[in-house]
N, C-alpha and C positions, 0 to 999 in steps of 0.2 A: 236470191229469198234467204238463203242458208249462211251467207255471209252478213246480210244484214242483220239475222238472227243474233249470230253471236256478235254481231257490236253492239245491237242492243243488249245484250245479256251484259257486256262490259260498261256498258253506259250505265245500266240500272246498278251494278254492283262495285263499279271502282273509280271510274275516270272522275267523277265530280270530287270522289274523296282524292284523288291523288292533287287535284287544285288546292284542294283543303288544307293537305297535309304541309304544302311549299310554304305557307303562310302561317300556320299553328303548329307550335310542339305537341307532340304526341309522347303518351306514357312508354316507358320500356316495355320489351314482349312482342316479338313478330305477329303472333296470332291476334292477342289484343289492338295493335296497331291495325291489322288488317279490318278485324270487326268494326274499329272506327271508323274507318273509310268506307266499309260497306253501311253502315247507319247515316252516314253523312250523305252518302250518294242518292239513297233513295229518299231521303228528305227532299233533297236539292232536287232529282226529277220529280218528285209530286209537286214543289212550288212551282217549276216550271210548266208541268203539264194543267195547274190549275189556272195561271197566269195566263196562259196563251189560250186556254179555252175561253175564260172570260173575255178574252179579244177576240177572239174567233179566228185565231190563225193556227190552231193546232191541226197540222196539218204534216205530211209526210216531208214537203220540203223545209217548214221550219224547222222540224225536229233534224234534219241532215245538216241544214246549216248551223243550227245549235252544237253538234255533235262535232262537226268539223273545225268549227269555232274553239272551241274546248280541246279538240286533239292538237291544235294548233297553238294554243297556248300551254300544252302541256309539255309539247315538243321544244318550244321555245324555252322556259323554266328549269326543264330537265335537260338543255342541250349538253351542258359539260359532263353530266352523268352518261348521258347518253353515247357521246362520241368517245370517251377515255374509260367506261366501264368494261375493263375486261370479263374472260371467262374466271381466270383465276381471282380477279376482283369478287366476281358473282360468287366463287365458290367458298371465300373466305368470308364474306358478309353472310352466306348460308349458315358457315360452321359457328359464327361468333353469335349469329342471331338466334338459331335454333338450337344445335347440339352444346355448345360451350357452357350456356345457362345452367345445364342439366347436371353440370361437374357440381354446382354450390349445393345440390342436396345431398350428395353422395362426397362428403370429404374425407380425404385422406386422416387415418387415425394414427397416433404415435401408440407403439407397443408399451413406453413407459408409464404414459401418463394415465392414471386411474380414471380421472375424469372422462378422458377421450374413450377409454375402454366401455365405460357405460354408455356412450354413445353408439357404440356397434349395433344393440337392439333397436335402437330407432332409424340407424342407417338401412338396416335389413328390411325392417318394415317400410320404410321408405321407399326402396326399391321394389317390394311386391306388390305394395299400392301403385307405385308408378307403372308397373307392366300390365297391371291389372285395369289400369284408367284407361291405357291404352288398347287394348283388346276391349274394352268398353265402346271406346269410341270407333275400333274398327265395326263393329255392330251396329253403331249408327251411321258409320260411311256404307255401309250395304243397303241402305234404305236410298240413299245418293245415288249409287249404281244402277240399284234396280228402277229408279225414278226417271231416267233419261230414255227419252222417246215415247213419254206417257202422255196422256192428256187427263183432265180434271174431270173426275167421273163420281165424286160425292154432291150429297144433295145440295147443301150451302154454298158448294165451290163452284157447282153448274149453272143453278136458278138467280144467285145473288152476285157473288163477288166478281165470276167471270163474266157475268152478265154485264156489270155497270161496267168492267173493265171495255167490254165491247162497246159501249155507250160513248165512254169516254173517249175512245179510238175515233167516234165520227164526229170529233169537234161539238160535243153535245153534254152537259152536264146531265148525269143519269136523277129522273124526277123521283123513282121509288124507294131512295134508298134509307128512308127513314133518318134517324140519326147517325145510322153507322159511317164511321170516316172511312178516306180512300186512300190511305197510303200506299197500299199493295196495288188495289186497282188500276192507280193512274199510271203505276209502275209498268204494269202488262202492257196497258195501252199504249205505252210509249213504243213497247216492243211491237204491238199491232201496227200503229201506224208507220213505225219504219219499214215494217217488211209489207206493208199495203192489204193485210188479211188479217182479219178479226177471228178468222176460223180455223186459223194454224197454231195451237195451243202448245206445241212441243217446247218452244222455247221460254215461253212463260211460266210453265210448269217445271222446267227444269231447274229452277231456282229456289222453288220452295224447301228443300230439305237442308238446303243451305245454313238456313237459320238454325236449326237443330244441330248440327257440324259446328257452326259458330260458339254457340252455348258451350257444347263441349270443351273445344279448345281455348275460349277464352278462361274456363277454369283451370286448363291445364296450362294456361300462360299463369297465371295468378299463382298456382303450386309452384310452379319452376322460380317465379321472379320475387316470390316472398318468402320462398324456400319453407313453404307450409303444405306439407303431405295431405294436411284437413281436405284441401281441395281435391286431391285426387280419391278421397272418399266422397266427396260431395260427385265426382264425374259416375263413379262406380253406383253408387245408390240412385242417380237420376237416372242412368240407364234402366234401371229396373223398375222405377216410376213411370217413365215414357213408355216402355214395354207395356206395363199392365194398364195405364188410361190413355196413352195418347198415341196408339204403335200407327194404328188408322189415320191420323192426322198430320203426322209427321211431314210429310211430303203431298198433302190432301190439296192444298190451297184455301186450308182455312185459318183465321188470322190469329189462331191463339199461340201458334210456336212463334211466328214473327212479335205478335205481344210479349212475350216472354223474353227475346232476345232484347227487344228497345228495353225492357223493365231490369234486365240482370245488367245490362250496360250502364243503364243511368244509375243502378245502386252499388256498381263499381266506382265509377267515379265519383259518386259522392263518398264513397270511404277515401277515396283517396284525398278527397277536401278534407275530410274528418284529419286522417292523417299527418298532412302536410302541415309544414311550419312557415315555409315561405310563402306570406302574403299573396303575391303575384302568381305563384304556381296555384294557389288556392282556390283563387277566381279562375284560373284558368280550366282547372277541373270542374268547377261548378258550373261554367258555360257549358261546358261538354257534358254534364249530368243534366241540365237543363235541355240541351238539342236533345239528348237520346229521352227524356220524359216528354219533351215534348211529340218527339219520334213516337211512343207509346201511346199517347192523347190520339194522334191520329191514324193509328193502327186499328185499336179498336176500344171503345167505350171505357174499358176497366182501367185505361193508359191515363184517364184521367184523375182517378186516383191516387196513382202512383204521382203524376204530375203535382198535385197538392201538397202530398207529402213531402218529395222531395224538394219542391221551394223553399217549405219552412225548413227544414233542416239544412239546406243549402245553407241560408240566410244564417241559420242559428251559430253552422260550423264557420264561417266566414265571417260573422260580424258578431257573434254573441248575442246576449240579451238586449245591450243597450241599442234599442230598436231607433229611438229620436236621434242620439248621436250617429247610427250608421248612415240612417236617410240625410244629414246634413252633411256628413265629411264623404260618403260614397255614392253620394246621387247616383253619377253616371256609372258605377259598375251596377245599382239595380237596375237603372234604367237599360243597362244591356240586357240584363236576364228578362224583364219585361216586355221588350221588343222582338228577341225570340219569340215569347209566346204568343205576343200580339201577332208575329208575322206567320207562324207556323201553325197554332193552334184556332185561334181565334175567328179565321175568315169561315172554315168550314162550318162551326159550329154555330157561329153568329147567323150564317146564311140558313141554318136549317132551324134556327128559332124565330128568324123574320119568316120562314116559310110557314111555319108551325101556325104563327100568328095571324098570317093571313088566311090561313084554312087552305094554304096548298100542300099542305103535305102531315102526317101524323107521326108521333113519336113511340120510339118501342119499349119505353120503360114499365107498360104494366105486362107486356107479355112475357118476361123470365118470369115473373111470379106467379103468372097465371099458368105455365107450364111447369114450376116448380110444384105446384099444389095438385096438378093432375097427377104427376109421378110419385109423389110421397103419398096424397091423400091424407095428409094431416088434418087434424080439426084446429089445428094453431100454426103459427109460425115457430115456435119451440120445438112443436112434435117434428116439422118438415126438418127442422136444422138438427135433433137427434138421428131422423132417418138418414139423412144426407152424409153427416160426420161417421156412423156407425156404417153406412154404405162402403163407405171405402175399405171396409174391412181390416186387413191386418195393418195396412199402412196407415190408418187413422193412428194405430198404437206406434210404430214407427214416426209419425210426424210429433207424438208428442214427446219423444224423445229431446226436443229442442228446449222443454222446460227444466232438464237436470244439465242439458248443454250451457244453459245461461250462468250457470258458476263458471265456466273455463272460458268464455268469450269475453272477446271486450267489449266495451258499453256501445260502440257503434250498433254492431249486431244485436244486442237487448234492444236498443231503441228501435232498429227495422221491425225487429220481431213485436215490439208492443204498440207501434204506431200504425205498421202496414201489414205484416202475415197474419195475427192473430185478428185484426180486424176484418180484413179482406176475407178471410176465409169463413168468418160468421155470418158476414154480408151474404156470401157464397152461398152458405148452407139455408138460409132461410129466403134467397132472393133470387137465385139463379142456380141449384144445384141440380136442375134437370139434366145436367149433362157435365161430367167432371172437368172436361175440358176447359171450362169458363176460370177454373182454379189453376190454369197451368202456369201462370206468371209468377204465383208463389213456389212453385216446385224446387227450383233451383236457390231459392234463398231457404227453403226448409233443410234442403241437404246439405247447404253450405253451412249453416248454423250448427248442424249437426255435425257435419264431418270435422269442421274445426273445434267444436267442443270433444269430440271423441281424440282426436289428437292430442288435444291440451291435457286430457283426461288422462292419456297415453304416457304423457311427460311426467303428469304429477305422480302417478304408480311408481314409475319408474323411479324418480327422484326418493320416493317413500320406499322403496327396494334396495336402494344403495344406502339409506341411513341405516337399515336393519342387516347390511350387510349380505344382503341376498345372493348378489351378483356373483361372491366371493366362494358360494356352495359349489361340490363338486357337480360336475354337469349330469351325472347319470342321477342323483336326487330330483331336479324340476323335469328330466326326461320321462322318468317312471311316472311322475304325476302328471303329467300333458297326457302322454301316452294311454295309461290308465282312464283319466276323464274322459280323453278323448273317445275311446273304445267303450266306455260307460254309456256317453251320450250318443254313440250312432249306433248302440245297442237299442236304447230308448226309440229313436227316430226309426230304426228301420227296424220296427219289431217283428214278429213272425207273423203275425195277422197281416202288417204291412206288405212283405216280402212277398206273403200268399197270394193278397189280392193284385200285387203288381205283377206277379208273374201271370197269373188267369188275364188282367188287363193286357198285355203284350203278346200272349199266346191267342188271344182272340183275333191278332192281328196277322197270321199266319196266313199265307198263302194269297187270299184274295178277301183283305178285310171288309170291304162294300158286301161281298157276296155272306160273308160271316154276319155281319149285321143285320141284314135282312133276314136271315134263318134264324138267329137269334131271337128276333123279335117275333119271327112266326111261332118257333117251337117253345117259346119262355114259359108256357104255362101249361106245357103238355105233361102228358106223363112220360116215365123214361122207356118203357116196351111198346117205341117204337121203331120200327125198321125201315131205313132207307136204301135202296138200289142205287149205286151212285160210284163215279170215280174218282169223286173229289174224297180227299181224307177228312173227313168228318169226326174223327174219331180224335183227331189231333185238337179239335178245337173244344176248350172247355166252356161247357153249358150245352153240347150237343153230344150224340150217341146214334148207336144204332146203325152203324154203318154196315151195307153189305156190299164189297167191293166187286164189279164188274166195268168193264171196258166198252160196253155197246158196240160190240163188233160181232156179235152172234144173234141173228133174231130169234132162233129156236130157244137158245137158253134163255133170252129175254122173255119169250113166252111162256117157259116151265117157271121162271123166277115169278111172273105175275099171276099165272094159275095155281101157284102153290098155297096162295092165302096169305103166306107171310109176309107179303111186301103191303107195307102204307104209303109210303112216298115214293119217287123217282126223282132222282137229280141227276139230269142227264147234260152232257156238253153238245155246245153246237156240233162239233166234229163225230158224234154218233151218227153211224151207219145209217143211210137214206130208206131202207127198208122198214129198221126200227123206229123212225121218225114217222113214216106210214101208220104205221101200227099207230104210235099214239096219236096222229092227227083223226086217225079214224075212231080211236076210243073217246078223243075227248067230244065228238060227234054223236056218239051214242051214250055218252054219260059214264063210261068206262073209267074214263080219266076226267080230272077237274085241275085246269091251270090255276097255280097259286100264284108264283111270282118268277121274276128271270131278272140278270142283271147285263151291266154291257162291259164287262170287263174284258181284258185283253184275250181271258178264254172264257167266253158268255155261257153260263148254266142256266138250266129251266129246271124249276120244281113242279111237278103234277103230284095230285094227290089220288091213288088208288082206291077206286070206290069198289068195295067186296059186292058181290051180289048176295041177296039176301037167302037167307037157307030155309 
């Protein structure tokens, strides 16, 4: 089963893509190409499962035959590379593909050329951003590591997406999907069918963090290939956005991250269409953009918006505004685009529409707005929108940076902002803002626009400084300004009140944080003149006081403390002498002591109240 599970993962992620790569030229960049192969493989598997299920032949035997034939064709097509590819060739290809392109970001500068001297600051910033981007990617990679060997455990993943995959694996169309598309469930079903068990989820669950990783690596590849560290800024900020809004969904089995992956890839290919001057390459990139837009549409319903915008912009960037002339002279190319949409997208949504018309199913269209109204409790869509946008907290103001960023980015990203990002965000705020994950597809676009804008702004500032000959000032002057400004800023951020509050917060985590939390909750509103007989260092915890230190090893001394009338509470550990425990147990039965709380830390403590007799 394990071997079949690994083969299933390879089938889902790479095998169909390897066939595609042999017949279709891909853009430069190792990670970008890898992401393309993954996307194409997922869509191919979806079509395989969909068609074989229609024919009633989606079985383990059919799937094995399909994979064996696929591997045989791959072995034949790549036979020369397989037989002649040496270890040296592999290391050389690895160096040229992964390491060598990085040198373009950090060119060697001439000490005599004043223009190149001014680029030193940009190169230093690029290095820092590159390293920070790698750190951000490593933090996302941890999600991948921790996800290995896990099962689906979130509501929708268990009760919807994986349930549908299990039904697909029985060679049956799931009947209660509403209009939710099935790209990922069909791929999971392929694994379940291959291993012959739809109850073993480890292999299907293992692929889910790969989408977040690929998003990061695609942005890294773009930064390297285009020599624009703005994409490194995008990685750094996107990691923060993911942590804030999507940390529990990166590997959960929800479709928002796969949708975001397909959406980013579609937009990047559309960007290549915009930049390309060669007509054949321009059309080739449009085909890939359409494939990934279609992939987004069959991942989650929000992808339909991307498909519509991508198709219109792709047509415009390829043929311009001359619509009639384009259809007359390029009808074959346009037909290819529509065939891709017809084959990949239309069958599923067409089937759902037919089922709805026949009364055999229902649509999900009303549910999101009902949930949104329940969450925001607004009297109108405008109030819901305001509540949703402001609910993004400081990230709402961060996303607003796209507005000044438009002054420094090229027209393509402006059009994406105006035609897709802003309309999608506003629609989300009014229609589906019951959960921020529904906005995920826009996150890499926001951070990319902001990152590219910030980098272009940095270039503009340095050009301005060059004109006023700022870079020729003695080094100590800007150092004094930077250090003074930094210290002043840090002094504002880390104020006396902030440091005192932080000290209290951290000191309350001393020893046993869970016990401290229980004690602080109990004693929070009580007077200060309370005395606690205990071996626990209560006086070191801010908010607690009145410790009378005692090791609970002497019964006579314990009784002296209790009889003195000065003890209000006893906080004793599990290893208390048995004779003292017996006295406490007896006292609880007679009403002398009242049990208050206990904890289950590695050294458990119990708190009892001492009830002094009335005089």
